[in-house]
C-alpha positions in Angstrom: -28.1 107.0 67.8 -28.4 110.3 66.2 -26.6 110.8 63.3 -24.8 114.0 62.4 -25.8 115.9 59.4 -22.3 114.9 57.2 -23.8 110.8 58.3 -27.2 111.7 57.4 -26.0 112.7 53.8 -24.2 109.7 53.4 -26.8 107.8 54.2 -29.1 109.5 51.9 -26.5 108.7 48.9 -26.6 105.1 50.1 -30.1 104.7 49.9 -30.4 106.5 46.5 -27.6 103.9 45.0 -30.3 100.9 46.3 -32.9 102.3 44.8 -31.5 102.8 41.6 -29.9 99.5 41.8 -33.4 97.6 42.8 -35.3 95.6 40.7 -38.5 97.2 41.5 -37.9 100.5 43.0 -35.2 101.8 40.0 -38.3 102.2 38.2 -39.7 105.1 40.8 -36.2 106.6 41.7 -37.0 110.0 40.1 -40.2 110.4 41.5 -39.5 109.7 44.8 -38.2 112.7 46.2 -35.2 113.5 48.7 -37.7 114.5 51.4 -40.2 111.6 50.9 -37.4 108.8 51.1 -35.5 110.7 54.0 -38.9 110.3 56.0 -38.9 106.8 55.2 -34.7 106.6 56.6 -35.5 108.5 59.6 -38.8 106.5 60.3 -36.3 103.5 60.1 -33.6 104.8 62.5 -31.2 104.7 59.2 -31.8 101.1 58.8 -31.0 100.4 55.2 -33.0 97.1 55.0 -36.0 98.0 57.0 -36.2 101.2 54.9 -35.8 99.6 51.6 -38.5 96.9 52.8 -40.9 99.3 53.3 -40.4 101.1 50.5 -40.8 98.0 48.7 -44.2 97.7 50.7 -45.2 101.1 49.6 -44.7 101.0 45.6 -46.4 97.4 46.0 -49.6 98.9 47.3 -49.6 102.1 45.5 -48.7 100.9 42.1 -50.1 97.5 41.9 -52.5 96.0 44.8 -54.8 99.3 45.3 -54.1 101.3 41.8 -57.2 101.3 40.8 -58.5 102.0 44.2 -56.3 105.4 44.3 -56.3 105.9 40.7 -59.6 108.3 40.2 -58.4 110.6 43.2 -56.2 113.8 43.4 -55.1 115.5 46.1 -56.4 119.3 44.5 -60.0 117.2 44.4 -59.9 115.9 47.6 -63.0 117.8 48.9 -62.2 116.8 53.0 -58.8 118.6 53.0 -59.1 121.9 54.6 -61.8 120.9 56.7 -61.7 119.4 60.5 -61.5 115.6 59.2 -57.8 115.1 60.0 -55.2 117.8 61.0 -52.1 117.5 62.6 -51.2 119.8 65.8 -48.4 122.5 65.7 -46.7 121.5 68.6 -45.7 118.1 70.2 -46.8 116.3 73.3 -44.4 116.4 75.9 -42.8 113.2 74.6 -41.8 115.0 71.3 -43.9 112.9 69.1 -46.4 114.8 66.6 -50.0 114.3 67.4 -52.7 113.9 64.7 -56.3 114.8 65.1 -59.2 112.7 63.3 -63.0 113.9 63.2 -64.9 111.4 61.6 -68.2 113.7 62.1 -66.7 116.0 59.5 -67.5 113.3 56.7 -70.7 113.0 55.2 -70.9 109.6 53.7 -73.9 110.6 51.6 -71.7 113.4 50.0 -68.1 111.3 50.1 -67.4 107.7 49.5 -65.5 105.8 52.1 -63.2 104.9 49.5 -62.1 109.0 49.1 -61.8 109.2 52.5 -59.5 106.2 52.5 -57.4 107.6 49.6 -57.6 111.2 51.0 -56.0 109.8 54.5 -53.0 108.4 52.3 -52.3 111.7 50.8 -52.2 112.9 54.1 -49.9 110.2 55.1 -47.6 110.8 52.7 -47.3 114.6 53.1 -46.2 113.8 56.5 -44.0 111.1 55.9 -42.2 114.4 54.3 -43.2 117.1 56.9 -43.1 115.2 60.1 -41.1 111.9 59.9 -38.1 113.1 59.3 -38.0 114.8 62.6 -39.7 112.4 64.7 -40.7 109.2 64.0 -43.5 108.7 66.6 -46.7 109.7 66.4 -49.9 109.8 68.7 -53.7 109.9 67.3 -56.4 110.9 68.7 -59.9 109.6 67.3 -63.0 112.0 67.8 -66.1 109.5 67.3 -68.5 112.4 68.3 -71.6 112.2 66.5 -70.8 109.4 64.0 -73.9 108.1 62.5 -75.3 105.1 61.5 -74.5 105.6 57.7 -70.9 106.5 58.3 -70.9 103.0 60.7 -72.4 101.2 57.8 -69.8 102.3 55.2 -66.7 101.0 57.7 -67.4 97.0 57.0 -64.7 94.5 58.3 -63.1 95.0 54.5 -62.2 98.2 54.9 -61.1 98.2 58.4 -58.6 95.8 57.0 -57.6 97.7 54.0 -57.1 100.8 56.2 -54.8 98.4 58.4 -52.9 97.3 55.0 -52.5 100.7 53.3 -51.8 102.2 56.4 -49.2 100.0 58.5 -47.5 97.9 56.1 -45.5 100.9 54.7 -45.8 103.0 57.7 -42.2 104.5 58.6 -42.9 106.0 61.9 -44.2 104.6 64.7 -47.7 105.0 66.2 -47.1 105.3 69.9 -51.3 105.6 70.8 -54.4 106.0 69.5 -56.6 107.8 72.2 -60.5 107.1 71.0 -63.0 109.8 72.2 -66.5 110.4 72.4 -67.4 107.1 71.1 -71.1 105.6 70.8 -72.5 101.9 71.1 -72.2 102.7 66.8 -68.7 102.9 66.5 -67.9 100.1 69.5 -68.4 97.2 66.9 -65.7 99.1 64.6 -63.6 99.4 68.1 -63.6 95.8 68.4 -62.8 95.2 64.7 -59.8 97.1 65.1 -58.4 95.6 68.2 -59.2 92.2 66.9 -56.8 92.7 63.5 -53.9 94.6 65.3 -51.5 92.6 67.1 -50.6 92.8 70.9 -48.4 95.5 70.7 -50.4 98.2 68.5 -53.5 96.7 71.0 -52.1 97.7 73.8 -51.7 101.5 73.0 -55.3 101.6 72.3 -57.2 104.5 74.6 -60.7 104.8 74.9 -61.5 107.7 77.2 -65.4 108.1 75.9 -66.3 111.6 77.2 -63.5 112.2 79.9 -61.4 114.8 78.0 -59.3 115.0 81.7 -58.4 111.6 80.8 -57.2 112.4 77.6 -55.3 115.2 78.8 -53.3 112.8 81.2 -51.5 111.9 77.7 -51.7 114.8 75.7 -51.8 118.2 77.6 -54.2 120.5 76.9 -52.4 123.7 75.9 -51.5 122.2 72.9 -54.8 121.2 71.8 -57.8 123.4 70.4 -61.1 123.7 72.2 -62.9 121.1 70.9 -60.6 118.6 72.5 -60.9 120.8 75.7 -57.6 122.7 74.8 -57.2 126.4 75.5 -56.6 127.0 71.5 -58.4 128.5 68.5 -57.9 125.7 65.9 -55.9 128.2 63.7 -53.8 128.2 66.3 -53.6 124.7 67.4 -53.0 122.9 63.9 -50.2 122.6 61.2 -52.2 124.7 58.5 -49.4 124.6 56.0 -50.0 121.2 55.8 -53.1 120.7 53.5 -51.7 123.5 51.2 -48.8 121.4 50.5 -50.9 118.6 50.2 -53.2 120.4 47.5 -50.0 120.4 45.9 -49.3 117.0 45.2 -50.9 116.1 42.1 -48.0 115.9 39.9 -46.1 113.0 42.2 -49.4 111.1 42.1 -49.9 111.4 38.1 -46.0 110.1 37.7 -46.3 107.5 39.9 -49.7 106.3 38.1 -47.7 107.1 34.7 -44.5 105.4 35.5 -46.6 102.2 37.1 -48.4 102.0 33.7 -44.7 102.1 31.9 -43.8 98.8 34.4 -46.7 96.9 33.6 -46.4 97.1 30.0 -42.8 96.2 30.2 -44.3 92.6 32.1 
């Protein structure tokens, strides 16, 4: 049920109160900005219990379990931002869902570690929560595996796949409605099989493998909102939300504050 604006404000006030009174989240109350927590609230359909649980997972994963994994990186220095690695379409699909596009060939594993790739994805994830999830909690992903090298495939080990799923899915406020895989080759078939094995049934059934059949992709995501590289009618500049990367690069303060606060919390234990 769609809430009126005054009801949404009341829900935000209630959520803020619960965060301040929460044993773990209270320490991060001033860091978690309104846009960010609204994204979680909207993504969880204003279910207060589910929103708090999702934020708990976020803080646990980012400031405890994977703290040292994330710590060396900041958005302003992330070399993959602004490339074709991950972008979000400016227009939503015919179901009103946001569409994110991954081009794995933009990543050179000889220059950029898989660790940096994963953390860069987290930076994009966080800003997407602020920018998109408050509008629509449903996402569609297109993964273009064209040009994948042996070095790339070798870096994506089963352990890395498990870490990716944990870091993203355990604190994802929105709902991934579909993953469309295109241009996969024999190298990536193994990674896709591992991914399917690790996902629960509902998500596994949402994976669509199109290979080189872009017409098959267009049955799900219309050509008129896609760039020409995906068989669409638009240039990259027309197709993608170019303001997203600018916002992400300005988020260093958020991650520095998270790190500082987590250090303070650790010293109190």
